[in-house]
KEVO-104722 format. One line per 10 residues: number of its first residue (from 1); their letters; for each residue x, y, z of C-alpha. Coordinates in pm, whole numbers, plus 50000, padded with zeros to 5 digits. Each point is the difference from the previous one (the first is absolute). Last residue first. Layout:
N
NUM> A> X,Y,Z  ...;
END
This chain:
1079
1079> YLHMQIKKDN> 03042,66307,52855  50362,50018,50044  50220,50109,50292  50342,50077,50101  50108,49897,50267  50357,50226,50114  50253,49896,50251  50259,50245,50055  50385,49897,49939  50072,50280,49793;
1069> INTTNWKLES> 50031,49858,49672  49647,49901,50078  49856,49713,50194  49711,49727,49872  49696,49889,50028  49764,49987,49683  49610,49954,50108  49728,49888,49744  49665,50043,50004  49693,49896,49786;
1059> GNTINIEQNY> 49987,49603,50114  49907,49657,49891  50073,49766,49774  50387,50001,50107  50219,49810,49687  50358,49966,50068  50202,49967,49704  50320,49840,49897  50235,50153,49715  50316,49927,50210;
1049> TQEKWNVASN> 49971,49847,50342  49784,50177,50274  50130,49998,50306  50064,50373,50050  49622,50051,49944  49931,49883,50264  49620,50193,50004  49877,50094,50365  49644,49992,50058  49898,50349,50122;
1039> EIELSGDVLG> 49719,50044,49668  50368,49919,49820  50311,50078,50137  50341,49961,49892  50391,50067,50141  50216,50207,49888  50389,50074,49947  50074,49920,49665  50129,49668,49881  50410,49956,49898;
1029> VSYITTYDVT> 50085,49674,49786  50326,49791,50024  50033,49886,49631  50229,49747,49916  50094,50027,49662  50122,49737,49738  50154,49986,49672  49996,49870,49631  49909,49661,50061  50079,49831,49736;
1019> LNVNDSTNYT> 49770,49742,49840  49943,49608,49875  49686,49763,50110  49982,49678,49984  49837,50001,50349  50136,49873,50308  50053,50365,50125  50256,50212,50233  50060,50385,50119  50146,50083,50317;
1009> INNVGTAFYS> 50004,50330,50183  50269,49969,50240  50019,50283,50263  50330,50127,50171  49979,50212,50305  49623,50151,50164  49795,49698,49956  49724,49873,49798  49757,49738,50032  49840,50162,50279;
999> YNVGRIYKYE> 49869,50320,49742  49738,49739,49831  49960,50134,49619  49795,50197,49966  50041,50049,49646  50163,49818,49727  50044,50167,49715  50103,49850,49654  50143,50140,49682  50057,49806,49693;
989> TDASLTTVFN> 49702,49818,49912  49895,49611,49934  50270,49884,50250  49690,49948,50325  50114,50079,50313  49984,49765,50305  49975,50146,50347  50166,50074,50303  50165,49651,50099  50279,50051,50311;
979> NNVYVNIDGL> 50376,49873,49903  50096,50368,50087  49732,50192,49816  49834,49710,49740  49854,50026,49633  49920,49721,49797  49965,50032,49586  49771,49897,49783  49984,49829,49661  50013,50058,49640;
969> GSIDKFKTRI> 50241,50025,49720  50281,50273,49945  50022,50364,50161  50293,50193,49945  49880,50234,50254  49877,49937,50345  49958,50325,50238  50024,50054,50371  49844,50217,50296  49942,49858,50303;
959> EMSKSIPSTI> 49794,50115,50329  49973,50059,50347  49783,50215,50192  50063,49942,50393  50331,50207,49977  50376,49806,50024  50130,50236,50192  50320,50140,49739  50326,49840,49798  49812,49757,49814;
949> DISYTVSTQT> 50318,49807,49838  49880,49731,49762  50104,49726,49868  49839,49868,49668  49921,49598,49941  50009,49797,49707  49831,49685,49957  49928,49775,49649  50329,50053,49860  50020,49703,49800;
939> SNITKDTNDS> 49680,49984,49820  49972,50378,50015  50008,50290,50202  50224,50316,49957  50122,50267,50264  50073,50365,49878  50170,50197,50244  49755,50308,50134  50044,49942,50394  49760,50219,50179;
929> FSDTDNYNED> 49878,50162,50302  49746,50227,50028  49884,50255,50274  49618,50185,50107  50008,50174,50353  50001,49729,50295  49668,49807,50076  49968,49960,50329  50111,50346,50039  49642,50134,49773;
919> YSLSGLHFLN> 50044,50257,49763  49917,50403,50069  49953,50207,49685  49633,49812,50028  49769,49864,49801  49660,49923,49856  49931,49879,49619  49613,50074,49975  49779,49862,49717  49612,50009,50024;
909> YIKRQQQQSN> 49861,49688,49834  49680,50037,49812  49813,49668,49864  49727,50096,49773  49676,49949,49998  49904,50140,49593  49728,50287,50063  50063,50077,49642  50112,50417,50068  50193,49843,50259;
899> NIYDLVIFYE> 50189,50365,50107  50268,49964,50244  50046,50262,50243  50298,50011,50213  50009,50255,50308  50344,50019,50169  49971,50207,50343  50307,50148,50126  50064,50114,50325  50086,50366,50161;
889> KDPFLITRRW> 50055,50252,49773  49671,50135,50081  49809,49785,49780  50260,49807,49780  49776,49828,49701  50118,49789,49738  49794,49910,49720  49983,49684,49778  49756,49953,49735  50040,49674,49819;
879> KVPNTLTTDD> 49772,49962,49647  49859,49629,49884  50071,49775,49736  49711,49712,49957  50171,49740,49797  50348,50143,50152  50302,49942,49722  50292,49782,50103  50313,50191,49926  50183,49842,50357;
869> EFKNWNLDAE> 49901,50266,50135  49631,49984,49983  49919,50263,49687  49676,50249,50029  49974,50176,50308  49904,50352,49905  50183,50222,50257  49961,50275,50259  50212,50265,50192  49859,50196,50308;
859> AFEFVDNSLS> 50295,50212,50275  49844,50147,50355  50144,50226,50169  49787,50178,50288  50093,50273,50308  50369,50131,49906  49920,49992,49641  50064,49801,49661  49639,49861,49772  50060,49773,49719;
849> LDLPAPTTLT> 49801,49890,49696  50010,49768,49698  50342,49840,50091  50044,49779,49631  50006,49636,49994  50094,49905,49666  49975,49590,49965  50197,49860,49723  50244,50231,49959  50221,49867,49735;
839> GSSGKKIGAP> 50344,50122,49890  50151,49713,50267  49739,49795,50198  49649,50133,50112  49836,50060,50298  49797,49620,50030  49847,50004,50265  49954,49763,50272  49853,49600,50034  49805,49849,50232;
829> TSKASDNIQI> 49924,49633,49909  49681,49914,49792  50164,50211,49666  49798,50038,49695  49666,49965,50219  50145,50323,50216  50226,50023,50281  50123,50280,50174  50378,50101,50149  50007,50320,50188;
819> INHGKSDTPG> 50339,50202,50034  50269,50023,50251  50256,49845,49780  50175,49681,49986  49759,49796,49986  49937,50188,49662  50241,49912,49757  50365,50152,50067  50056,49740,50284  50402,49976,49938;
809> YGVVRHKVEG> 50221,50084,49647  50065,49692,49855  50041,49652,50177  49927,50077,50434  50266,50070,50221  50206,50219,49849  49758,50187,49816  49793,50199,50296  49868,50205,49788  49762,50287,50195;
799> SDAILYDGKD> 49776,49826,50253  49810,50337,50077  49917,50072,50318  49745,50033,50333  50125,50043,50333  50367,50210,49870  50063,50165,50373  50041,50294,50178  49641,50075,50126  49870,49982,49678;
789> YYEFNFQDQH> 50132,49828,49660  49735,49851,49712  50039,49887,49677  49721,50026,49728  49906,49801,49670  49814,50173,49754  50103,49777,49677  50272,49849,50140  50054,49696,49711  50395,50068,49975;
779> GMNRNSQTTK> 50034,49883,49637  49992,50375,49877  50301,50064,50253  50253,49784,49909  49828,49905,49701  50159,50288,49821  49897,50259,49736  49762,50198,50207  49638,50102,49986  49881,50235,50227;
769> NWTTFSLWSS> 49660,50023,50220  50112,49791,50350  49771,50169,50310  50256,49805,50257  49869,50139,50344  50272,50080,50267  49931,50057,50330  50138,50161,50314  49940,50083,50352  50268,50187,50177;
759> NETWDKRFIQ> 50228,49796,50250  50352,50190,49831  49869,50336,49987  49879,50127,49657  49641,50073,50076  49737,49794,49916  50049,49881,49694  49841,49833,49690  50155,49947,49659  49849,49892,49679;
749> LVANSNLFST> 50240,49796,49746  49920,50018,49641  50048,50354,49981  49796,50262,49727  49667,49950,50207  50203,50189,50295  50024,49932,50413  50277,50088,50211  49908,50018,50328  50232,50160,50250;
739> STPATQSYTS> 50063,50376,49911  50196,50248,50212  50287,49810,49885  50265,49945,50322  50322,50269,49979  50345,49973,50070  50190,50310,49934  50330,49947,49786  50299,50233,50108  50218,49690,50032;
729> TDPYTFYAVA> 49889,49796,49681  50332,50119,49799  49881,49852,49647  50061,49722,49846  50111,50108,49637  50360,49915,49906  50049,49772,50252  49689,49794,49930  50113,49975,49617  50336,49878,50127;
719> RTLFDSECFD> 49792,49710,50193  49747,49929,49723  50273,49973,49720  50203,49792,50278  49804,49695,50024  49662,49881,50284  50029,50194,50279  49864,50321,49854  49672,49724,49950  49911,50088,50387;
709> RSASYPLSAS> 49737,49676,50057  49980,49891,50335  49920,49661,50171  49766,49887,50252  50123,49801,50282  50010,50268,50270  49613,50120,49907  49888,50278,50228  50359,50143,50005  49925,50345,49835;
699> SLLSQYHWYL> 50208,50305,50074  50157,49954,49637  49617,50009,49894  49893,50317,50209  50276,50190,49827  49923,49908,49676  49563,50090,50057  50159,50314,50122  50228,50065,49726  49701,49900,49705;
689> RNRDTENLLN> 49772,50292,50231  50270,50256,50024  50113,49911,49608  49597,50082,49940  50023,50312,50144  50305,50135,49867  49987,49937,49667  50115,49726,49864  50308,49853,49783  50248,49991,50288;
679> LFYRHNYYKL> 49825,49730,50141  50036,49743,49734  50216,49813,50146  49817,49956,50305  49768,49829,49838  50209,49631,49976  50003,49972,50387  49712,49733,49956  49963,49835,50339  49787,49621,49930;
669> NGDTIFNTSY> 49735,49841,50106  49901,49826,49638  49961,50068,49653  49889,49796,49708  49686,50113,49962  49934,50219,50260  50090,49847,50311  50076,50403,50199  50286,50161,50057  50120,50077,50320;
659> HNPLTYYLDG> 49927,50353,50123  49878,49874,50365  49652,50134,49859  50026,49760,49674  50151,50235,49707  49825,50108,49722  50002,50358,50021  50350,50018,50132  50162,49814,49722  49781,50075,49756;
649> MVWYRFIPYA> 50133,50374,50010  50327,49911,49746  49677,49820,49766  49777,50302,50096  50233,50251,49857  50118,49771,49671  49602,49992,49922  50061,50426,50042  50242,50000,49719  50155,50379,49986;
639> YAMSGYHHSY> 49945,50011,50366  50209,49697,50092  50237,50012,49708  50123,50362,50206  50186,50223,49771  50094,49987,49611  50371,49925,50018  50100,49890,50361  49672,49865,50047  50077,49668,49690;
629> VQSWFFMDDV> 50267,49954,50120  49881,49892,50348  49641,49853,49821  50199,49793,49799  50252,49856,50278  49735,49944,50290  49773,49892,49693  50223,49684,49965  50128,49963,50299  49594,49967,50079;
619> YYTIYSGLLD> 49964,49674,49746  50053,49723,50083  49953,50113,50383  49606,50027,49929  49984,49665,49947  49880,49967,50325  49637,50097,49933  49877,49941,49650  49775,50270,49950  50250,50291,50133;
609> KGKNDVQQEF> 49756,50236,50126  49992,50359,49880  49659,50128,49940  50009,49992,49657  50045,49644,50069  50381,49885,49968  50184,49705,49755  49814,50069,49643  50012,50359,50103  50365,50057,49973;
599> MGINYSPHIT> 49942,49880,49637  49773,50273,49922  49662,49967,49887  49770,49923,49655  50093,49646,50070  50008,49989,49579  50255,50204,50011  50298,49704,50099  50314,50280,49868  49790,50294,49995;
589> DNTFFDSTGV> 49955,49964,50361  49738,50270,50157  50071,50188,50368  50286,49921,50197  50245,49739,49789  49916,50146,49678  50010,50327,50031  50297,50024,50229  50221,49717,49997  49919,49849,49651;
579> SLWDEPTSGH> 50045,50401,49897  50355,50074,50102  50029,49637,49769  49858,50116,49722  50161,50404,50032  50346,49774,50016  49941,49871,49682  49881,49647,49820  50110,49883,49727  50013,49634,50086;
569> PLSNNEYDSL> 50362,49942,49863  50125,50352,50071  50114,50177,49706  49784,50361,50025  50262,50050,50274  49947,50346,50303  50074,50054,50300  49871,50325,50236  49750,49808,50157  50241,49735,50058;
559> LLGAIGLAPY> 49960,49951,50406  49667,50157,49977  49924,49709,49749  50218,49758,50238  49777,50073,50277  49713,50003,49857  50137,49616,49840  50038,49869,50356  49636,50103,50165  49798,49812,49684;
549> AQLHYDVTSI> 50279,49675,50014  49932,49942,50408  49606,50039,49982  50050,49762,49696  50143,49726,50113  49950,49761,50255  49819,50257,50156  49737,50074,49739  50004,49774,49746  49771,50034,49752;
539> YTPNSGGDNL> 49963,49885,49622  49752,50209,49786  50211,50145,49750  50227,49700,49934  50098,50059,49644  50076,50357,50031  50402,49946,50021  49977,49732,50290  49705,50198,50152  50257,50158,50283;
529> DYYVQDALEA> 50288,49852,49810  50032,50213,49789  50060,50283,50256  50250,49795,50168  50182,49984,49685  50026,50382,49944  50128,50048,50338  50229,49750,49967  50112,50178,49652  50010,50344,50140;
519> IKNRIIVDCS> 50205,49853,50341  50226,49849,49806  50056,50337,49786  50025,50164,50257  50270,49786,50162  50198,50011,49643  49979,50334,49989  50158,50128,50344  50216,49719,49948  50176,50156,49719;
509> DNLYPQIWDY> 49992,50361,50113  50194,49874,50328  49756,49957,50337  50087,50152,50329  49691,50287,49987  49767,49690,49860  50096,49772,50345  49646,50074,50164  49726,50043,49707  50177,49684,49812;
499> SFCIDELERA> 49933,49847,50353  49620,50098,50016  49947,49906,49678  50202,49696,50008  49836,49826,50281  49613,50102,49870  50057,49892,49678  50161,49743,50143  49673,49888,50155  49773,50039,49764;
489> RYIGGNSLGD> 50272,49753,49749  49935,49714,50266  49664,50009,49965  49999,49972,49643  50180,49668,49966  49800,49800,49751  49641,50075,50134  50007,50350,49943  50094,49988,49646  50346,49992,49846;
479> GSTRTFNECW> 50282,49832,50116  50302,50043,50185  50091,50182,50302  50230,50336,49930  50344,49962,49974  50219,50178,50276  50411,49890,49936  50170,50324,49869  49799,50324,50059  49763,49888,50269;
469> YEVSYDAADT> 50261,49776,50221  50285,50174,49842  49877,50388,50142  49847,49817,50371  50348,49830,50063  50161,50386,49907  49793,50160,50215  50077,49812,50287  50371,50026,49929  49958,50371,49949;
459> DSNNYQYAFS> 49884,50094,50361  50047,50346,49961  49682,50083,49923  49856,49879,50325  49641,49897,50044  49970,50080,49613  50267,49696,49983  49823,49801,50268  49721,49999,49838  50136,49873,49666;
449> AAVADDQKYA> 50173,49751,50188  49679,49932,50143  49800,49910,49697  50304,49854,49856  49967,49747,50227  50380,49796,50161  50251,50226,50063  49768,50247,50177  49864,49747,50216  50115,50151,50317;
439> LLVYRWDSWP> 49901,50326,49855  49623,49935,49951  49937,49858,50301  50182,50220,50233  49792,50265,49800  49651,49851,50105  50061,49990,50362  50127,50368,50012  49732,50155,49834  49780,49780,50275;
429> SSDDNQKGPT> 50136,50169,50219  50202,50219,50041  50366,50095,49898  49918,50112,49607  49707,50219,50124  50083,50296,49755  50133,49781,49746  49674,49721,49997  49785,50304,50067  50111,50081,49656;
419> DSINSFLLNP> 50146,50326,49852  50338,49962,50049  49924,49754,49732  49959,50284,49764  49833,49997,49703  49741,49775,50163  49684,49674,49934  50057,49978,49622  50247,50181,49850  50374,49972,50175;
409> YSKIRTEIIA> 50098,50116,49691  49943,50248,49816  49748,50032,49662  50072,50167,49677  50268,49756,49930  50128,50024,49598  50160,49677,49814  50298,49998,49786  50015,49700,49801  50326,49966,49780;
399> TTNNCGSTLC> 50026,49798,49682  50231,49862,49754  50019,49945,49638  50283,49737,49894  50276,50089,49672  50139,49795,49713  49809,50191,49769  49967,50376,50110  49695,50141,50078  50028,49968,50413;
389> TFNLEFRRSK> 49654,50060,50112  50073,50149,50368  49599,49958,50119  49972,50201,50350  49654,49829,50140  49858,50234,50221  49755,49905,50308  49789,50242,50155  49897,50072,50366  49651,50091,49986;
379> NEQSTRTVNI> 49767,50289,50136  50114,50303,49752  49783,50314,50004  50344,50164,50267  50143,50001,49622  50314,49747,49941  50434,50064,49859  50140,49739,49942  50418,50116,49902  50281,49757,49892;
369> EITDIGQFNT> 50316,50053,49919  50210,49796,49778  50370,49897,50052  50201,49883,49765  50262,49691,49944  50167,49886,49695  49893,49918,49618  49788,50196,49795  49983,50059,49668  49681,50236,49991;
359> WSTRNASLTT> 49828,50047,50374  49647,50116,50049  49830,50068,50277  50104,50254,50187  49951,50186,50362  49699,49865,50068  49642,50043,50076  49733,49842,50170  49615,50120,50058  49774,49871,50285;
349> YTFNSWSLTI> 49640,50157,49967  49866,49886,49666  50268,49737,49923  50306,49941,49797  50123,49738,49812  50379,49911,49970  50216,50018,49724  50407,50001,49972  50215,49958,49715  50337,49796,49915;
339> DAQGGSVNLT> 50226,50010,49712  50301,49789,50091  50369,49944,49971  50185,49735,50144  50074,49703,50205  49836,50252,50335  49729,50278,50079  49932,50096,50338  49708,50235,50046  49962,50089,50328;
329> LLTTNSLTSN> 49685,50174,50225  49997,50270,50172  49704,50100,50215  49734,50339,50045  49726,50127,50164  49756,50184,49982  49626,50042,50205  50139,50031,50311  49908,49793,50340  49875,49660,49881;
319> LKIVKISPTV> 50208,50073,49650  50205,49724,50078  50185,49770,49727  50070,49649,49964  50243,49904,49748  50028,49638,49842  50279,49917,49753  50232,50214,50219  50245,49978,49766  49946,49977,49551;
309> TVTIDQQAEC> 50171,49758,49819  50059,49961,49657  50248,49721,49891  50082,49966,49672  50126,49703,49803  50006,50033,49629  49984,49682,49747  50097,50154,49715  49709,49935,49697  49909,50343,49955;
299> ADINEIAIGK> 50376,50177,49955  50037,49787,49699  49859,50212,49787  50090,49935,49614  49703,50218,49810  49770,50298,50082  49696,50033,49795  49853,50327,50056  49594,49906,49955  50001,49638,49898;
289> PYPSNTKPTI> 49606,49951,49836  50019,50306,49855  50225,50272,49954  50197,50201,50267  50158,50239,49799  50323,50205,50188  49872,50431,50040  50024,49965,50410  50354,49861,49930  50111,49685,50119;
279> NAIWQSNAYV> 50327,49892,50183  50050,49592,50049  50062,49756,50238  50120,50158,50309  50046,49774,50326  49713,50069,50293  49831,49620,49948  49975,50156,49613  50072,50332,49973  49854,50279,49717;
269> EYNSDEFTSN> 50200,50325,49961  49860,50267,49818  50130,50210,49745  49924,50352,49916  49839,50171,49657  49646,50005,50251  50179,50117,50294  50038,50413,49986  49637,49983,49840  49823,49797,50290;
259> IFITLNVKGE> 49962,49650,49998  49913,49735,50291  50034,49637,49953  49762,49723,50109  50104,49617,49903  49791,49701,49897  50151,49682,50024  50069,49681,49824  50194,49715,50053  49742,49757,49822;
249> SNTLAYDDTI> 49920,49849,50374  49962,50346,50156  50327,50289,50074  50002,50160,50294  49929,50367,50020  50198,50298,50040  49926,50404,49926  50119,50352,49973  50346,49914,50205  50126,50348,50064;
239> GDPRKISINC> 50362,50073,49855  49958,50332,49822  49973,49792,49659  49757,49784,50083  49994,49670,50132  49817,49668,49949  49983,49742,50159  49911,49565,49909  50002,49792,50297  50027,49649,49901;
229> GSSVPTTGSD> 49693,49762,50114  49911,49880,49680  50283,49778,49820  50170,50207,49708  49904,49911,49658  50106,49772,49780  50014,50076,49618  50100,50370,49971  50366,49987,49944  50092,49818,50317;
219> QYITFPIERY> 49874,50017,50388  49687,50235,49852  49845,50309,50218  49654,50138,49857  49933,50329,50045  49656,50221,49964  49994,50384,50080  49797,50225,50167  50059,50323,49929  49932,50251,50222;
209> VFADSYVFSY> 49984,50397,49860  50211,50381,50112  49869,50291,49968  50217,50303,50104  50259,49990,49665  49687,50043,49742  50011,49867,49667  50210,49694,50080  50134,49748,49698  49833,49685,49779;
199> DSLNVFGSFN> 50111,49998,49629  49959,49659,50031  49850,49744,50238  49849,49682,49989  49780,49876,50288  49935,49676,50149  49837,50067,50359  49987,50309,50185  49941,50406,49966  49868,50168,50316;
189> GYDSATMYTG> 49943,50396,50074  50122,50243,50302  49851,50248,50167  50101,50157,50331  50221,50245,49787  49719,50091,49812  49929,49852,49688  50051,50135,49658  50198,49733,49837  50127,49883,49685;
179> IQGEINCDYL> 50136,49691,49833  50153,50102,49712  49988,49862,49662  49980,49649,49931  49782,49649,50172  49990,49684,49916  49775,49809,50136  50081,49594,50076  49748,49823,50209  49880,50057,50361;
169> CKLECEVCSY> 50061,50297,49996  49871,50233,50181  49990,50375,49967  49918,50146,50341  49876,50346,50168  49936,49884,50402  50174,50335,50160  49893,50162,49696  49813,50350,50090  50185,50270,49726;
159> YFHLYASGSS> 50125,49788,49683  50146,49665,49911  50076,50068,49627  50145,49721,49770  50102,50336,49728  50057,49997,49606  50250,50216,49915  50213,49805,49750  49812,50063,49695  49912,49669,49824;
149> VPRSLLGNHN> 49883,49855,50381  49952,49614,49976  49804,49871,50327  49921,49660,49929  49825,49767,50299  49987,49640,49926  49867,49767,50087  49884,49814,50272  49879,50233,50332  50079,50392,49903;
139> VVKGNNDLRL> 49840,50166,50321  50002,50374,50014  49892,50183,50358  49865,50321,50102  50139,50131,50361  49923,50346,49912  50092,50036,49675  50248,49773,49776  50008,50173,49684  50116,49806,49604;
129> YTRNVRNQGY> 50081,50351,49895  50132,50073,49658  49787,49652,49887  50075,49688,49807  49808,49725,50175  49994,49690,49804  49912,49657,50170  50002,49705,49882  49854,49705,50246  49815,50106,50338;
119> LDVQCNDVVL> 50065,50380,50135  49792,50035,50360  49914,50347,50042  49935,50163,50409  49877,50275,50083  50080,50124,50315  49924,50345,49941  50235,50037,49714  50030,49835,49647  50105,50232,49744;
109> FYELAGYDWS> 50117,49849,49635  50086,50382,49870  50085,50217,49675  50230,50233,49959  50094,49957,49672  49868,49681,49822  50101,49631,50068  49684,49738,49917  49864,49832,50310  49947,49599,49898;
99> SNTMNVQSNH> 49862,49727,50145  50035,49662,50037  49763,49918,50300  49918,50232,50234  49819,50025,50305  49857,50335,50181  49950,50030,50367  49906,50310,50171  50070,50056,50344  49983,50386,49926;
89> YCVFDIDDNN> 50139,50094,49663  50021,49906,49683  50163,50206,49690  50110,49900,49663  50050,50273,49750  49888,49994,49603  50151,50224,49782  50303,49732,49883  49774,49769,49830  49833,49734,50200;
79> TINTWDAFGS> 50009,49609,49980  49803,49783,50215  50015,49587,49999  49858,49877,50225  49854,50216,50315  49878,49974,50333  49805,50346,50160  49925,50039,50379  49885,50323,50209  50041,50035,50344;
69> ETNDVGIEIA> 49805,50191,50173  49993,50399,50131  50228,50180,49808  49735,50060,49699  50279,49911,49739  50074,49664,50083  50151,49843,49706  50064,50301,49706  50063,50046,49611  50151,50263,49851;
59> SDYSGNLDEV> 50049,50296,49738  50247,50131,49825  49920,50218,49686  50165,49940,49682  49962,49695,49824  49604,50171,49894  49820,49655,50056  50170,49955,50372  50073,49616,50007  49881,49690,50226;
49> EIDKGVWRAN> 50059,49641,49877  49849,49741,50168  50019,49601,49918  49847,49929,50338  49766,50166,50223  49900,49950,50338  49898,50363,50164  49886,50015,50375  49833,50255,50196  50042,50050,50411;
39> GKVIIKYQDA> 50144,50289,49950  49964,50229,49674  50163,49851,49674  50070,50296,49771  50110,50020,49639  50099,50329,49893  49808,50302,49841  50155,50386,49948  50363,49889,50150  50155,50193,49745;
29> STQNLYILVD> 49817,50179,49745  49786,49939,49687  49927,49640,50096  49812,49736,49822  50100,49708,50244  50050,49701,49779  49923,49667,50185  50089,49669,49782  49817,49669,50111  50062,49595,50027;
19> TTNWVASNSV> 49856,49990,50305  49833,50189,50226  49810,49923,50354  49880,50295,50207  49873,49950,50348  49861,50249,50165  50002,50032,50421  50079,50372,49964  50040,50128,49658  50172,49900,49699;
9> IIDCQAYIT> 50056,50366,49839  50046,50047,49618  50105,50374,50005  49883,50152,49711  49996,50051,49635  50096,49639,49973  50076,49788,49691  49971,49601,50089  50079,49751,49744;
END
């Protein structure tokens, strides 16, 4: 027993444990002493009785008093006399089990300030005021809360600031007396669950409460509940539906009603699937466990067939020129009455509102006015899903889509076609040529059709063709990953982006959404393909894939910059796609992070030289598309990313003096016109220089049999983009560059040039100091290779690739280049240096020194020679330095220094590939004639003949190429030309080359190539090709002695033991005799 003549205080962070204790407060006046549990303090007790010793003075138990920290109490069997109030404050928590608070006049059980009191077992709160204030909550869990009132003047008080005040009865609560409210007009109280009410009335008519009532609905007299999903609703006396919900599997449902003093004795109507089933009043008891039971209801089992539709199901609202716009939707409910709600989610900067969002017992047609508003901060087109939810059984839900558009179309290249060069020069070539082809195929190709609509927006037939293809018929190439259709998806992405841009103004709302989603899903897949979803971050395939896919994604990212969809299969975004086309492409590729360079630099050195030569044609159109789109929106790509400018200008700076391309890697002496499509992106100085090169190339006829490359002749998209962007060059000036040579340590190819005339002295020098992921360039063993052009002729040329007359890609080993070979104790026959292989630069060859001026120019590089080209390691490695001197820009000196530190005796071969742009008319130009029929040789068919028609004069150099396959057995095959024996081939390999065939065996017209055998061998001859091989025009002298090189057969070497001067005599393109001296 405790006799207290002071406050009992459980201080902050303290814990008071009490068991079987009687506490007397020995007061001489009211509220003289209290029991106080402060913030963050705990009182845990069992079998507690608290009394005023004198039985006449009020006091209180207060929890969480200091209003800064929450308090805690956990009591079992606490009792008190009528003088002890209970007060709980400030987020405190009190658990009471089997507790009793006796009745006394004007005594309080007060729960305020977000305090929660949880009652367990049998509890009795017999107080004048059970007051809930400022979001206080009492929860009765699993026992009876009994509140008998002897005087009839007790209150359940919902007091001020009581929006979330609640008496929650998870088990029966007996409530007598009056429900009093002292709340403001905007506040309300809540009581819910299983309650038994008596003598229940309101005190103040201007206040209201909510009562959540549990119902159980039965099919019969209280045994079989109705099925789940039955829509139960309740209306208050003024006809407003207060709540509705679907029954669960036990036929149970909770509905909340609005009560004030006007409605407290009135009937509330209960409906099942819109059929009336009962009336209740707010005072109807809802005892545990059924709540209000309504029996013998068949409305829930009746099958309804109510159809809800909303039209249009997809609507696009344009917000590109306005911040607000309105549209109409039509709701149609047929087959019965239904309760329907409309809901959606708004965005931060774009919001939607509707003039109506709910319909009760509705059947028929209603028009809904939808308004969408955005702020100027919005940078996305938004997608609203309007969910029409039917709360009535037997009724469907439906959804309408509203998408905004904040961009106008066309957008990628122009906003008005009348501003484009093509439209302004429509009757002139080349625009009229491109337009003619596009319009001719407008009913055969979706890109051509979309161009036709943009060209003439009254051409709805063309628009319909394009829309039908992209909206209804197009599906992307299936598969995941770069090697599983990746390149086709990248090309499809370019086509659909431009087509959508040009036909978007014609699209209906549904197709607009469908095509945009197709573009986004395709771009998401292409993004995944770049590195197989992150599983293949080191694999690079530049020209065959990545240099086509990165620009395509850049275009998609810009086109759909306003698109947002967080549920794309691979989770990428337009921001990701745009980054691929910009920073990943030109700066630092995060898709393949281990290389620490942009993807473009995997193919192009820092000074713009394409590292594969002719394969620039694989991706130049993609660069054209992307650079035009980028520059239209952000300003010229050429000056945003310098490497791109160097690449565009490279056609000029790396060209031969006759403006044709060199033999670098896979290249040949071609006319490249691709650069002209970038003229509009250059400043005046760059543009005039490149335009001069273009005009010079157009007028050059020095190589009449050489090919030209102009990607705009390749497909419909290139023609369309060229029509819209190719500039009117009629006002352009032509200006040759002021600088001549191009020497730079960041370049793999150094260029010496005397001037910009066609007869200029010119030399290229390979200083490869870069690793690529391709064997097509890394496998060329060409370190320190040089090419030489002078007096209008290509006098020392690289062999490039001659892949049709040899196995593989031709003379890519050291023998194909103008370098040196040495031997070593590890290799007796001289061989060339190992440059590298895909992903490995074995022997870097950086440019160390260079000088360029009008008096003297030179370049010098050195390397450490450790590996032969076949990967053999030198026993005694050497340092090789090659220096190119160009005194007075008159002649070249090539100095080779081999640091033979081990004093090993070596052979050193200097390789020179003598050439000319003129050919020997006795040998004609190279031509080929083939028969690709399979012919089988076996035990019963021992001889087969190909009859091949040669339609040009016979050259003095003739060759035959064939291929054996499906070989079994061993033996030899004899070869005849027009019954003349040529050679015997073994049947143990596939490809066969027969060089130096006697030209007299051939004749213009049909020639018979016969294969026969007397051995037990079976094989199929796959094809036979006859080559009439052209030879350059030139005679060779060594120490003034003629060398009959034209009569040499394939792989034959002639050894001239003494001599230091070589003369090469030929004729240039202007029919001028040239003699080149090599000392």
